N, C-alpha and C positions, 0 to 999 in steps of 0.2 A: 860757640861756633854759630855763625848765621845762616838763614834759611840759603838753599841753592838757588842758584838765577835760573831764569828760563832755559839759556842755552845749555847750562850743567843737566837740568832734567831732561831736556832733549836728547843730548849725548849718553846719560843715562840709559834712555829707552833705546836709542840705537844701538849698542853694547848689548843689552838684553836681548834684542832681537836677532844679532849677530851670532851670540852665543847659541840661541835656540835653533837657528839654521844650521850651526855646527852639529850639534847635539842630534838635529834631525837627520843630518847628513850620514853621521856614524850608526844611527839605528837602520838606516836603510842599507847601509853597506853590511852591517853585521847581521841585522834580521830583516832581509828583504821579503820575507813571507808575511810579516807584521803589516805590511802595508799594500803588497802586491794584489792586485783584485783578477789578475788573468787568470782563466780558467785553464786546466790543462788540455794541449792540444791532441787530437786523435787524427793521424793518416790512414786514410782509407786509399789504397792503391787501386788504379783501375784494374777491374776483375779481366783475367784471361778465361778459357776455356772455350768447347764447342756450342754452347749455348748462342743466340743471335746476339749481335752488338747492341741492339735495342735493349733488351733483357738486362744483359749484364750493365749497360750503364746505369739503367733503371734501379738494378740492386745497388749500385755503389751511392746513387742518388739519394735513395731510400735510408741507407745506413747513415749517410751525413745529415740529411734534414732530421731525421728522428733524435741522432745525438743533440744537433743544436735545439731542437723542439724539447728535449728533456731538461736541458740546462746546466748539467754538471760538467760537461766538457765542452769543447769547440772544435769543430770539425774542421779540418783545412780544406778549403774549396775544392771542387773538382777539378776547373782550371788549373790551379797551382799543382795538383796531384800528378796531371798529365805530364806537365812540364818537369818534375820531379822523376816520373817513371819513365820520359824520353830519353834519359841520359844512361839508363840500362842498355848493356849490350845484348840482353837477351829478354825474350818475355817474361814478365814476373806471374808466377803462378804458384800453387799450392806446394809444389815443391821447391821452389826458389828459397836458399838459406837464410836463416835469421841475420847473418852475418853481412850478406848482400843487402837487405833490404834495410837495416841500421845505418850502412855506409851511405845508401842514396837518401835517407831522411834526416842525415846528421844535422843539417844545417834547417830544416823544419821547425825544430824546436818541439817536435811531437814526444808526448809522453808514451802514447800506446800506439802500437803499428797493427795494422789489419792487412793482409793481402791473401789473395787466393783465386778459386777459379769458380765458373757457374758452367755446367755442361748440361748439353741435352742428352734425356735417357728415354727413346719412345716419346710418350705423350707427357713425360714428367720432366723435371729439372733437377739436378742436385747440385748444391752449393757447397762448396768445400772451401772453409777459411782456415787462417791462423792468426792468431791474436797474441800480441806479444807487448806486455806491461813493462816498459823501461825502467818503472819506479822501485821495481822488484829486484833485488839483488840475485845474481844468478840463476834467474829464472828461464823456464823454456817455454817456446811459444805452446799454446793451446791450438789444437785443430778441433773444430766443429764442421760437423756434414748433417745438412739438413735437407730435404726431400720438398718440392714444390709439387705437388700433386695436382692441384688446380690454379688458377689465376685470385682465387679468394684466399690462398693458403700463404700469398705473398706478402701481405702485410705481416700477419701473426708470424711468419718465418725470421724475418730481419728483426722485429721486436726480440724473439725469443733469443736471439745471437746477442744482441745489444744488452739484455738484461744479465747476460754472466758478467758485465764487465763492473767491478766495484763502484759504486756510486749511482750507477744508473737505476733510477725507479720504475717500478714495474709501470707498464703502459696499460692506462686505462682508455676505455671506449664508453661513449654514451650507452645507457641501458634502455632496453624497451621499459614497458609499463613495469614496474617492479612488483613483487609479490602482493596480491591484493586477497588476503583471507576472508572473503565476503562470505555469506551463510550457504549461498547457492554452490560456490565453489567447493566450500567444506563438505557440501553434501554430496556433490558429484564424487569428490575424492574417497569420500567414505564407501561408496556403493560401486564406481568405476575399477574395471581390473587395471592390474599393473602391465603395461605394454612390453616392457622388457623381459626379454627372454633369459631365463636364469640370473634374474637381478637379486637373488639370494646365494647365488653361487654354490648350488647344490649338486651341480652336474658340471661335465668338462664339455668343452666343444662350442661354445657359444660366445667366447670374449677371445680378441686377439692381441697378441702383445706384438709390440713395434719398437725397436730400438735399432738406430741406424739402417743398415741393410737389412737386420733379422725380422723375420715376421713368423711368428708362429700360433697355434691355437694353445689356450693356456688348460694346463692339466692340474690334476687335483694332487696334494703332498701332505705327509704327515709333518713336514718341516718347513721353514720359511726359505724362500728362493735364494740362490747362489746371488752374487753380488751383479747388479744390471741385468736381474731377470726378472720374471712373473710369474707366479703361480697361483692357484686356489689352494690355501692354507687351511687344514682343519685345525680350528683354535682347541685347544685343550679345554676340558671342562671347567678348570680352575677360573678360567678367564670369564666364564659365564656360569655361577654355580646354577647346578640345576639341569645344565643342558651343554650341550657342545654343539657347534655349528661352523659353518665356513665363511671365509673372507676372502677377497682378494687381495694378493700380497705383492707389493713393488718395493724393489730393493736398490737402492740406488748408490755408486760410488761418488768420490768427490768429483771426479773427471766426468762421469755421464752427468752429474747434477749441473754442473757448471757449462756444459756443451748441449748436447742432445735432449737429455732428460729421458724419461720413460713414458710410453703410451701404451693406453688398452682400450681397443675399441669394441662395442656391443654387435651383436647381430642387427641387421636391418630392421627397422621398426617401422610397418606401415602406418600412414596417418590419415585423418580425415581433413579436408579443406576447411578453411576459415574457423578452425578451433583452436582455443588456448589450451596449453598443456603446462602441466606443474611437474617437474623434477623435484626428486627428494634423495637424497642418501645420507647414511653416515659415514665417517673415515675417523681414523686415528694416526698422527703423524708423530715421530720423535724428529723430526728435522727438516724433511722436504716440504715445499709448497707445492699447492693444487692450483692448476688451471686447466680447470674441465671447461669442455665445450659439446654443445649440440651440433650436428651439422646436419644439414637437409639436402636432399639430393633427388633430382629428378633422373628418369631411366629414359634413355634414348639410344638409337642406334649410331654408332661409330661409324668412320668411313670405309669399315671393313662390312659394315652392315649389322654386326655385334650390338646387342642391347648391353649398354653399361651404364653405371652409375655417375653421374656428373654433380657435384657438389654445387649448389646455388643458394645455401644458405648457411649461415652460421652465430649461433647463439653463445655469447662469451657469459659463464657463469661469474658472478664476482669471486675474486681470489680469496684463498684462504690458507693459513701457515701451520706451523705445529701446534700441537694440542697438548703437550705436556703429559704424554700417556693416557689421555682420557679419550674417550668417545665425542665426538662433536656431530652435528647434524647441519645440513645445507638445504635449504629450499630456494627454488627459483623458478619463477614464471617466464614462459615463452610463447611467442605468436609466430610460427614458422609461415613465412611467404616469402616470395619474392614476384615484384610485378611483371605480368607476362608469362610467367611460368607455372608449373603445377608442381607441388613438392609431393613426390610420391611416399618419402618417407625419411627416417631420422638414423642416426647413429650416434650414440654417446661415447664420447672420447676422454676418458681419464688421462690427464698428463698432469704429471709430477716433476719438480725440477730444482733448482737453485741451492738446494743443501742435500748433503749425502744422508742417509738413513732409509728409513722403511716405513711405508704407507699401508694401511689395512682399509680396505672400502667394504660397505656391509649394505644390505636392505636397499638396493638402486630401484627406484621405482619412477615411472613415468605415466602418469594418468591423464585423461581428458578432464576439463574441468570447468567446459562452458564456451561462449562465443569468444572470439579474440577481442581484445580490449586494445590492440593497437593495431593499425591497419597502414601498411606501408603504400606510398604513393610514388610514381615517378611520371612526371608529366612529359617525359619523352617517348612514353608507350601508352599507345591508344586501346581502350578496352577493345575487347573482341566486339564484332558487329558495327563499330563506328569509325 
């Protein structure tokens, strides 16, 4: 047999190319996910409620923007969602049935639906949302309720809501100056007093538990708390041979972990301006993650003339997770300040979420360790006297 001619070679390449196109078409038909790069879409409906239209729009915008920034999902734009919601015969709020919402979003291609409302409650705002993941079979919507006590809460509340969606990574924020274990700070840590009242949980009445609308002073018990409750647990001697002591115990159900989480906040801690502080605590977790904050407040009169606390500073302690039954230690430095304001004191907010289980906290300490190592600046605020 002779060598193939140039035209035969060309025809052979053409036929191979056609076969490759046919094969690729078959793969795309039967295995679309192998080549599809589209992200799952999330439909965030315009929020109803008694809060101002500006706040409701701001909340919806924040949810969409943070989803897009995370990168795991694509949020359908606000104008598109407004058009979708406009076809509803009644306002869409937290009481709207999942069937109605699914029908409205049927042509949007959304994999996850979010709807609800934001209501004014005195000087606070209550966000109530329902989240429905259509990728899960026979699943019911999850309801999440969060309280915005202060404008600084807004960012963290929206992030906590989104972190309950599978695939959304924890949101991180730039840290202040990290822990610097210099000789001077170690010397001051060794001699300065612990400013946390009842940081060893030896007594009741100095820590307040928060869960949804519940707020109560934490009591001491010989047993671990009931589900979605907080108490001061007397650890059995077997857990610490030679002595027994107390620990703050927080126990989460799966529903609580994936929605509101559990929080426990300390008594008010007066501080000195221009001072660096160091937080240290021990914890043990069989599943839940920690998202601990140190919040700073100024005390000023409200419109009624009553002296109230206003949050003007928040330090996000680096996150930490399950410990496999062992005790772990967390250390973090903070430089409490807010240009133009005096921070009168701090509160430590122990917040746990994301996975069900039990978390124990022990030996919570906050001490002054020298001058501030990070100074906040705001060019829009003039220093006093200038």
